[in-house]
C-alpha positions as CSV (number, residue, x, y, z in Angstrom):
1,M,-57.4,-72.4,-201.3
2,I,-60.2,-73.2,-198.8
3,K,-59.6,-71.4,-195.5
4,D,-60.9,-74.4,-193.6
5,L,-57.6,-76.2,-193.5
6,D,-59.0,-79.5,-192.2
7,S,-61.4,-79.7,-195.1
8,A,-58.8,-78.6,-197.6
9,E,-56.4,-81.3,-196.3
10,R,-59.0,-84.0,-196.6
11,A,-59.9,-82.8,-200.2
12,F,-56.2,-82.9,-201.3
13,K,-55.7,-86.3,-199.8
14,K,-58.8,-87.6,-201.6
15,A,-57.5,-86.0,-204.8
16,G,-54.2,-87.7,-204.4
17,S,-55.9,-91.1,-204.6
18,I,-57.3,-90.2,-208.1
19,P,-54.9,-91.3,-210.9
20,G,-53.0,-88.3,-212.3
21,G,-53.8,-86.1,-209.3
22,E,-50.8,-87.0,-207.2
23,K,-48.7,-84.0,-208.0
24,R,-51.5,-81.5,-207.6
25,A,-52.5,-83.1,-204.3
26,A,-48.9,-82.9,-203.1
27,R,-48.7,-79.2,-203.9
28,G,-52.0,-78.6,-202.2
29,L,-51.0,-80.5,-199.1
30,A,-47.8,-78.5,-199.0
31,Q,-49.8,-75.3,-199.2
32,V,-52.0,-76.5,-196.3
33,A,-48.9,-77.3,-194.2
34,K,-47.5,-73.9,-195.0
35,A,-50.8,-72.2,-194.0
36,R,-51.0,-74.3,-190.8
37,K,-47.5,-73.2,-189.9
38,A,-48.3,-69.5,-190.5
39,V,-51.4,-69.8,-188.4
40,K,-49.4,-71.4,-185.6
41,E,-46.8,-68.7,-185.8
42,D,-49.5,-66.0,-185.6
43,V,-51.1,-67.6,-182.6
44,T,-47.7,-68.0,-180.8
45,M,-46.8,-64.3,-181.6
46,A,-50.3,-63.1,-180.5
47,Q,-50.0,-65.0,-177.2
48,D,-46.5,-63.6,-176.6
49,L,-47.8,-60.1,-177.4
50,A,-50.7,-60.6,-174.9
51,R,-48.3,-61.7,-172.2
52,R,-46.3,-58.5,-172.8
53,K,-49.5,-56.5,-172.5
54,Q,-49.4,-55.3,-176.1
55,L,-53.0,-56.2,-176.5
56,A,-53.9,-54.2,-179.6
57,S,-51.2,-56.0,-181.6
58,S,-52.2,-59.3,-180.1
59,I,-55.8,-58.8,-181.2
60,D,-54.6,-58.1,-184.8
61,K,-52.5,-61.3,-184.8
62,F,-55.3,-63.4,-183.3
63,H,-57.6,-62.0,-186.1
64,S,-55.0,-63.0,-188.6
65,A,-54.8,-66.5,-187.2
66,I,-58.5,-66.9,-187.2
67,S,-58.8,-65.7,-190.8
68,G,-56.1,-68.2,-191.7
69,N,-57.8,-71.1,-189.9
70,P,-61.3,-70.4,-188.4
71,R,-61.2,-73.8,-186.5
72,Q,-58.1,-72.8,-184.4
73,A,-59.6,-72.9,-180.9
74,D,-56.6,-71.3,-179.1
75,A,-56.9,-68.3,-181.4
76,H,-60.5,-67.7,-180.4
77,E,-59.7,-68.1,-176.7
78,G,-56.8,-65.7,-176.9
79,L,-58.8,-63.2,-178.9
80,A,-61.6,-63.3,-176.3
81,Q,-59.2,-62.7,-173.4
82,S,-57.3,-59.9,-175.2
83,L,-60.5,-58.1,-176.1
84,E,-61.8,-58.4,-172.6
85,R,-58.6,-57.0,-171.1
86,L,-58.1,-54.2,-173.6
87,Y,-61.7,-53.0,-173.8
88,P,-63.4,-53.7,-170.4
89,D,-65.8,-50.8,-170.8
90,S,-66.9,-51.3,-174.4
91,P,-70.2,-53.3,-174.7
92,K,-69.4,-54.0,-178.4
93,D,-66.0,-55.5,-177.7
94,L,-67.4,-57.5,-174.7
95,E,-70.0,-59.0,-177.0
96,E,-67.3,-60.0,-179.5
97,S,-65.3,-61.5,-176.6
98,I,-68.4,-63.5,-175.6
99,T,-68.7,-64.7,-179.2
100,Q,-65.1,-65.8,-179.2
101,Y,-65.4,-67.7,-175.9
102,R,-68.4,-69.5,-177.4
103,A,-66.5,-70.3,-180.5
104,Y,-63.6,-71.6,-178.4
105,M,-66.0,-73.9,-176.4
106,A,-67.5,-75.2,-179.7
107,L,-64.1,-75.8,-181.3
108,S,-62.1,-77.2,-178.5
109,G,-64.0,-80.4,-178.2
110,P,-65.3,-81.9,-175.0
111,L,-64.1,-79.8,-172.1
112,P,-63.9,-81.0,-168.5
113,E,-67.2,-80.3,-166.8
114,K,-65.5,-77.9,-164.3
115,E,-63.8,-75.9,-167.0
116,K,-67.0,-75.8,-169.0
117,E,-69.0,-74.5,-166.0
118,K,-66.3,-71.9,-165.3
119,L,-66.4,-70.6,-168.9
120,E,-70.2,-70.5,-168.9
121,K,-70.2,-68.4,-165.7
122,H,-67.6,-66.1,-167.1
123,I,-69.6,-65.6,-170.3
124,A,-72.7,-64.9,-168.2
125,K,-70.8,-62.3,-166.2
126,L,-69.5,-60.7,-169.4
127,Q,-73.0,-60.6,-170.8
128,S,-74.3,-58.9,-167.7
129,R,-71.5,-56.4,-167.7
130,A,-72.0,-55.6,-171.4
131,T,-75.8,-55.1,-170.9
132,K,-75.2,-52.8,-168.0
133,L,-72.6,-50.8,-169.9
134,E,-75.0,-50.5,-172.9
135,Q,-77.8,-49.3,-170.7
136,K,-75.4,-46.8,-169.0
137,N,-74.3,-45.5,-172.4
138,K,-78.0,-45.1,-173.6
139,V,-78.8,-43.1,-170.4
140,A,-75.7,-40.9,-170.9
141,S,-76.5,-40.3,-174.5
142,A,-80.2,-39.4,-173.7
143,K,-79.1,-36.6,-171.5
């Protein structure tokens, strides 16, 4: 099955309109609904784990949710926040956090201007911190 659940759902609905494809389309739509439910459960579990400060486990669950449905904006945002909190001194993980914040902004649709500006400032701050940490690590490894 296609991991892009929105496209898969549209394809199965279109297949359902073709004569003789109703049963296959119904099975496909049931699989899409099951996958959506699993992704929603993963996101809910990951958010709960993050609230309980079990960040490593929440990161795993967010990754699972994103692999199940890459267009799930909440999963990208939660992953970005968890990475940022668990690895504040790792340039690689801060870069991944930045990527996840950008994915969240792209997938969440039109954000209010104030929230968009806040996220862009936060991304710039993370980028600056990641660059400084990377330079610091290069200097430390050169010694």
